[in-house]
N, C-alpha and C positions, 0 to 999 in steps of 0.2 A: 375689839381690843380688851384684853384682860385688864384687871385693875392694876394701877400703878403702885409700887411700893413707896412708902413715905414714912418719915419719922417726925413726931411732934416734939418740939422743945418748948415746954411750958414756960410761959412768961406773962407779961401784962395782958389780961384778957380783953382789954379795950381794943386791941388791934391784932390782926393776924397777917403775917407776912410770909409769902411763899417764895422759896428759893429754887431756881432752876440752874443746874450745873452746865458745864461745857462738854465738848466732845471727849469721850473716854473717861468722863468723871462720874460722880454719883452725888446724891444729896448731901452725904456726909462731908463733902468738900467745904460746905459752909458751916460746919458744926461749931467751930470756935467763934465765928462771927455771930451765929445765932445765940450762943451762950452769953456773949458780951452784950447782946441787945435785949435780954430777958426783962429788964426793968421797963422797956419800951413796948415790946411786942411778943406775942406768942409766935413761934416760927414753925413752918412746915417745910421739911427738906425732902424734896421729891426726887426719886430716881426716874429719869425720863425713859421712854420706851427704848429697848435695846441696850439699856445701861443698868448697872447695879443689880438689884433684885427684882426689877420690873421685867415684864414679859418681852420676849423677842417678837419681831414682826417679820413679814416677808418683803416689805418695801419701806422706803423712807420718804417722808415729805413733811414740811413744816406745818401744813394744815392738819395732817394726821397727828403730829405731836401736840399741836395746840388743842385739837379736839379732845385728845386723851387727857390732858391736864384740865381742860374745862369740865369734862365729865367728872373728874375727881373733885373739883371744887363744888360742883352741884351736889354730888353725893355727901360731901362734908357739910354742905349747907342743910341738907335734909336730916342727916344723922347727928351732927354735932352743933347744929345751929350756927355754923360759920357763915357770916354775911359776906359782904364785899371784902376783898383782900387787897393788900399791897403786894405787887408781884415784882420780884427781882430776878433777872436772868443774865448770866454771863456767857458771852461768846455764842456758841450754838444755842445755849439756853436763852440768850438774849433775843435771838431770832425767833425761837419758839414763843417767848414772851411778847414780842412785838406782834406776831401773827395772832396770838390769843387776844391781845388788846384790840386788834382790828376786827376780828371775827366775833368776839364775845365781850364787848366793852361793858356790858351790864354786870359782869362779875368782879370788876376791879374798882378800887378806890384810886389807885395810882400805879405807875409803872416805873421801874428803874432798870435801865439797860446798861450793861457793863462791858465796855470795850469791844463793841461791835456796831456795825452800821447796817441799815436796811438795803444794802447793795451787795452784788456778787463780789467775791474776792478775786484777786488776779488770776489764781489758778490753784490746782490741787497738789502741785509738786511738794510743798513742805509737808503735807499730810500723808502723801504717798510714802515719803521717806521715813515716816514714823509708824504707820500702820502696816505697810508692806513687810518689814522685817518681823513683825509679830506673827504674821501668817506663815513665816518660814520655820517658826519653832515647831519641832516635832513633839507635841504634847504627850503622845503615847509613850515615848521613851524618856521623857523628862523626869528626873528623879528629885531634884531640889530646885528651889528658887535661885540658888546661887548659880546653878547651871544656866538658867534662863538669863540672868544678868551677864554671865560670861559670854554667852552666845550672841547677845545683843550689843555688847559694848562697842564693837567696831562700827556697827550701823547706826547706833544711837549713843554717842559718846557722852552726852550730857547726863550726869548722874541724876539730877533732879527730874528731868523728863523721863528717864528710864524707870526710875522708882515710881513716878506717877502712873505710867502706863502699866507697869507690872503689878500695881495694886489691884488690877483686874484679874490677875492670875490666882486662882484658888484651887485647893485640892479637894476632890470629891471624897467624902468620908466612906462612901460605899466601895469605891474601887481604888482609892489612894492615887488616882491619876489626876492630873491637872486639867482645868478647863478655864475658859474665859467667862467672866461675868458679863462683859460687853459682847455684843454680837459683832465681833471684829470683821468677819467676812462681809456682812451686809454693809457695815459702815465704810469699809474700804471701797466696795463697789458703788456706794452711794456718795462718794466724795464730791462729784459734780453738783449734786443736789444740796449737800451740806454746806459747801462754800457759796452756793447760789442763794438767792432770795427773790421771790416774786410776790410782792404785796397784793392783796386783793384789789381789783380795780375800783375806783371811785369810793374809797373808804378812808376814814381817818378816825383817830381816837382823840376825843376832846378833853380827856382827863389830864391831870398833871403828870409830867414825865421828867425824870432825872436821867441824864445821859452822861455816864462817867466814862472817861477815857484815860488810860495810863499815859503819862507824858513821855515815857520811853517806849511806847508801843506804836506800831504803824498800822494797826487795825482800823483806826478811825482817822479820817482825813477831813480837813476843812471843807473840801469840795463835797462832802456828804451832807453838809448841813441843810442845803435847800430841800433835798428830798426828805430828810428827817423832819424838817419843819412842816412840810406839806402833809406828811402822814400824822405827825404829832404836833399840832400847832402850839401847845402849851409846854414845849420842851425847854429844859434848862441844861445847857451843855457845861460840863465841868471837867477840866483836866486835873488829874491827881498827880502832884509832883512825886518823882521818885518811884513811880509804879510802871511796870511793864504790862503785859497782857493780863496777868493774874492780879488784878488790882486788889482784890479782897485778901490775897495772900501776901502781896508785896508791901502793902500799906494798910494793914487791917484796922488800926486805930482810926485813921482818916476815913477809910471806907465806912466804918461803923458810925462815925460822927456824921458823915454826910447822909447816910441812910436814916439815921435817928432823927436828924433835924428835918429831913424831907417828909418822912411819914407822920411825924407829930404835927407838922404844919398842915398836912393834908387829911388828918383823921376826921 
């Protein structure tokens, strides 16, 4: 696995917090949150494999993702003297973070999981309807981003979601043609693995875990708590009022307060 792209947001050097984004996102999704937390922690915003400016791979698995992030943390430990970190993961990034905590617990002070459970989702249909239309775009003939928006409007009518997905569409300076930052084809073909989750057998993470769920989201269910507690015995579940799936974007001040109080208590 090639090295992962990451950005450091300098802050309080007493703590280092690593942020992992969700599907079709990138580390910069947490930029404003990280800036708001600089008095508390230095932040590392990671582009996960097949996303942002990180390398593409030929297959998808959460173990592969977790191992790649763990390798980055070990390298940062050697080069920049970064010790144990606080790890925050949203959605797909939350599953990567949980897998990392279970496989590489020695790297973490604490874990924050944002609006995802360690269980398989009901199905891939919602994601098929988002990624599928992206693959129908003819990037060779695409001249402007406006054209991409217009072509996708019927299939993805939500402006916010369409803008989020098309943040991955960039123009190549050499050819002036568009390309995807994210490995859309692989991610589309890997949706069963992405919505799934198989924790390692007979493992648990004994460190502190903050489990945030948006009160208006259906990604986390009360019935998920027994499994979450068995994998993470020191878990603190918190529902964030007025937040949907993107807790850190819907209620940024409350998200930042909860993370700040949690990591300072666990430093």
